[in-house]
N, C-alpha and C positions, 0 to 999 in steps of 0.2 A: 655482240659480246661471246658468245657461246665460238665464233670464230675465231677471234681473238683469243682466248683460253686454249682452244685445240692448236694454234700457230706456236706458242709459249711452250704448251706441253712437247711438242713435235720442235722445237729447236733445243730444248733441253737436253730431249733424247737422242738425239743427232749428236749433240758436245759430248753428252757420256759417252757414245760411244766410239768418237770419235778421239776423245782427248784420253781414252784406257792409257795407261802408261807401258810404256814399252821398253825391251832392253835391246840395245845395234850391239854388233860383234864387227869389228870390220876395221877399216884404216879413215883416213882423210877422207880418202877418192873413191872405195869398195867397202861397201856392204856387204858381209857374207850372210847375216840374218840380223832379220829386225821381227820380232815376236814382242807379244802380248805379255807383261810381267805380272808378277800375282805375287802374293806373302807365302813365305818361305818355299819359293819357286827355287828346285837343286840347280846349282852348276857348278860343273866338273873340271877342273885344269888338269887334264894330264902332260906329262912330259919326260925326257929322259935328262938329268941332269948333265950340265956339262963339264963338269970336272969327275961327278963319281961314276958316271956311266949308268946309272940304275933309276926305275920308273920312282919319281913323284905323281903322287896323285893329290890334289887338293882339293875337298869339299867346301863349298860356300852355301850358300844359300841370302835368298833375299829378304828383309825387313826394313821394312819401313823407309823402302824404297832406297837403302843401302846394299852392300856386298857384304854378308859376313863367313870370315871365314873361318868354319867349326870344326877344322879339322884337316892334319895334313899326314899323309901316309909316303913312310918311302923306307927305302931298305940298305943304306948303308948313310953311315953318318958323315957329317964335314958342313963344308964352304956355303954358307946362304940356308941350311937347314936349321931351324927351328930345335931350341934345346934345354932353352933357360923354365926350370920348374916354375918360375913365377909369371911364367906366361902363359901356363895353362898345365894339362894333365896329361904324363906322359906316359905310355906302356908299350908292350911288345904282346905283337900276336904272330907268331911261326915268322917269316922274314922279314915282317912289316916292323918298322917303328913306328908306332900312330902315336901322336901331338895332337890333342883336342884341346882347343882355346876360343876365343871370342875376338876377331878381330875386323873391326872393320872400315871399309873402304869406300867412299863414294862413286869414283870410277878404278876401273882394273886397265893398265898398262902392261902390255906383254911384248914379247918381241918373241920370232924366230930364231931360230940357233942353229948351228950345221950340227944335224945328227939329235937332235932333239925333241921331235917329231910331235910339235905343238898342239895339242889338239883339245877342243873342249867340246863338254858336251852341254845343251840345254836343251831343257823341256822333251829329256827322252833322245832329240836327234844332235848326231857326230858330226863334231865339223873336224878335218882333218886340216889345222889353218898350212901347217908346214909342205902340205901338198897344194896349196891353193896360192899361197905370198913367196918370195926370194928370201932370203938366211938374212936376217937384221930389219927385215919391215916391224913395224911399230904397228901393233892391234889394239886396239882401243876395244874395252866392253863399257860400257855404261848404259843408265837408265835416264830416260826422258820422257 
C-alpha cells in the first residue's frame, strides 16, 4: 500500500513539473524561445513603425493564460496606433505618447518587416526576431 501511495505521489509531482504552462515564440517550423509562464509575466514587443518610422513599445502581461496589452508607447500618432479615449487612458511623457489599456489576446501573431526591427523581451531576455527571420515571416507567441 505504501508503495502505491508513493508511486501516485511521484506521478502527481512529475505531471505538475512537466505540465507547467509554457510560452512559445517562433514560427510553425522553428522555436526561438519556450519558457515557463507565470501569472503577471511581462512581455514587451518593440518595433519601428512601418509608416511613421518611429519606435513603438507594447507592454503586455500574462493573466489567466492570456496576453493582456496594458500599455502602448509611441512617439508619433498615426495609422494603426491606438488613440480612442474609450479604449483606455491617454497621456504624454516627454517625447512619448502613452496609452494605458486592457486588451486581451489568446495568442499573438507578429510579422517581421523591412526596417521594423521587431524585438520581443520575454522574462528579461531579448530576442531580436528581425535578425533571426527574413522579412515577412509570421511569428507566433502563444501559451500552452
